[in-house]
N, C-alpha and C positions, 0 to 999 in steps of 0.2 A: 800335336806339337805346337799348335798355335797358342796354347795356354802359357801365360807368362810364368817362368820358373822363378823360384825364390832365390834371393841372394844367399850364397853359401861361402863360408870361409873355413872349410874343414881342412885340417892337416892332421898328421898322425898324432901329435900331442893332444889334440882335441878328441880324436877318435878313441884314445885310451880311456877317456872319461865318459864316453857315450853310453855304454852298456855295462854296468858294474857286474851283472850276472855273467857276461862273457869274460870280463877282466878277472873274475875270481877263479876261472877254470885253470887248474894247474898245468894241464897239457898245453894250453895256449900260452901261458906265462913262460914255460920252458922254451917253446918255439920262438917266442918273441926274443928271449934272451939270446938264443943261439943266433938269430938273425942279426941282432944288434952287435954281436961279437964277430960278425963276418960271414955267417952262413947264409944260405938262400932265404929269401922272404916267402918262397912258395909254400912251405908248410904252414906259415901263419895265414896266408891267403886261403888255403884249403880249409883250415880249421874254422876261420871266420865264415866262409861260405857254407860249411856244414852246419853252422849254428844260425844261419839265416841273416848274418850281419853283412849283407852285400855291399852297402856303402862303405863300411869300414874296410872290407876286403879290397875294394877298388882303390881306396885311399892308400893302403899299404902297397899295393902293386905299383901304383904310379910313383910313390915315393921311392921305392926300390929301383925303379927303372931310371931314376935321375942320377943314380950313382954310376961311376965309371966301372966298366967290366962287371955289370950286374949279372949275378948268377941266375941261370935258368930264365933268362930274359924272354926267350921265345914262349915259354909256358906262361909267364906272367902276362905277356901281351895277349896270348890266347884267352886267358881268363878275363881280361878286360874286354876283349871282343865279344865273349859270351854274355858278359854283364850288360853290354850295350846292344846286344842282339844285332851285331853288324852283319848285314846280308852279304851273300857272295857277290864279289865284284865291287865291294865298297872302296877298297884301296884304289882301284882303277878309276872309279867315279871321282874320288877326291883328287887324284892326280890330274884328271881332266878339268875339274873345277879350278885347281890351282893355276892352270895355264891362262885362264881368263875369268877371274873371280868377279862376281857382281851380286847385288842383293837379289835380283831376279833368279839367277841360277842357284843361289843359296836356298831360296824358298822351294824351288823344284827339288833340290837335293834332300831337303828335310821334310818334304810334304807328307810322306806316309810312315813316319816314325811312330811305332806304337807308344801310347802314352806312358805305359809302365816302364819303358826304356828311354824315355825322352831325355832325362837328365844325363844319364851315363852316355847316351849317344852324342849329346851335345859336347860333353867334355872330351870324349875320344876324338870327335871330329875336329874340334878346335886344336887339340894337342897335335894331331897329325898334320893339320894345315900349317901350324907354326913350324913344324919340322920340315915342311915342303917349301918354306920361305915365302908364304903368302904375305903381301903387304899388310902391315899392322893396322893401318887406317881402314882398309877395305874389310879385313877380317873382323875388326871390332864392330864396324857398322853392320855387317851381315849378322854376326852371331848375337850381338846384344839385343836384337829384336826379340829374342826368345828368353832373355834374362841375363843378368850379370853372373858370371862364374869366376872362380879364382884365376883360371887361365887367362881370362880377358883382363882382369885387374893386373895380372903379372905382365901382360903386354905393355900396359901403361907404365908400370913401374920399371920396366926395362927400357923405357924411352922410345918405344916403337909406335906410339899413337900420338898424333899431334893435338895441340890445344884446340884447333879449329874443329876437328872431328868430335871431340868430347863436348864442346860447347853446342855443337849442332845436335848431338844426342840429348843434351840437357833441355834444349828448346823443345824437343819432340816428346820428352818424358812428362808423364803426369804426376807420378808419385815419387820418383827417384832423382829429382833435380839436384838435391843436395849431394848425392853420391856422384853424379856425373860432373857437377861443378867442382867438387872436391878432387876428383880424378884429373880434371882439367888444370886445377891448381898444381897438382903434382907434376903434370906434364910441363907446365910453364916453369916450375922450379928446376926440373931436370934440364930444361933447355936454357937455363941461366937467366930467365926473365923474372926476377924476384918481385917487381912491382905488379906485374900481371898476376903472379901467384897470389899476392896479397889481396888484390881485387877479387879474384875468383874464390878465395877462402871466405871473404866477407859475403859474397853472393851465396856460397854454400851454406854459411851460417844462417842467412836470411830464409833459406828453404829447409832448414834442419827440422826434422820431426822424428818420432819414435822409430820409424822403420827406415829412415834414410838420414844418417848422421854425418856431420862434418868432422867429428872427432878423429876418425881413423886417418883422415887426410892431413889434419893439423899435426898429428903425431908423426906421420911419415915425413913431413917437411921439417918439423922441429928436430927430429932425431938426426937429420942429415945436414942441417943448417950450421953455418959457422956462427961464431959468437956475434959478429956484426949483424948477420941476418936474423938471428934470434932477437936481437934488440929491435930490429925493424918490425918483426912480428909483434913484439910487446907494444911498441909505439902505435902500431895500427889497431891495437885492441884485440888481437887474436888471442884467445885463451891460452894460458900457459898450463898445459895439462901433463 
């Protein structure tokens, strides 16, 4: 589990393009259509699992569980638990962690995770701890030691992680400074500090490289900025993409 995980931004729209062999399966296409028309996502998950498309199955299950009154939610959660190889007593361990979270306790919690299940375990753990109301700054600091995942980026974009935490993570990062600084710019923007956001975007651009780009963070801010703030971005030399 100590191995750094790769940054992932998978959602179901991307999943549908991952494996064209799976997508051409008529049985799966019918199950998907029924799900999108209001039926349970569980048949889609089961078909994907049967075809060895575990990551896609997990993405579908998580997406389905975000909907109100999700059908067969218990079965979808059980499928996610199997994909993450959650041990007996895991929910209790997370509840105890949530009462007094810390990086030290996080490392103990994640110490013996089998490498084959590390990514799904991390996602499920973060998802559950968010639902338990763990402080965003603490959770981000703990979980980002093992890699950035969409759930952590979502915490930032929901305004639950402070600029200071993200700048601290950037200072400690070797290869992902552009990403952490870009997320810090998003946090500053969401907090209403446009000038700090501009400075952090420039810092992110200064560290931009093939594997850690400032572009997603620029887009996040530009899409939400008022006309006046977009003009500030232009005058500051932030690319208009």
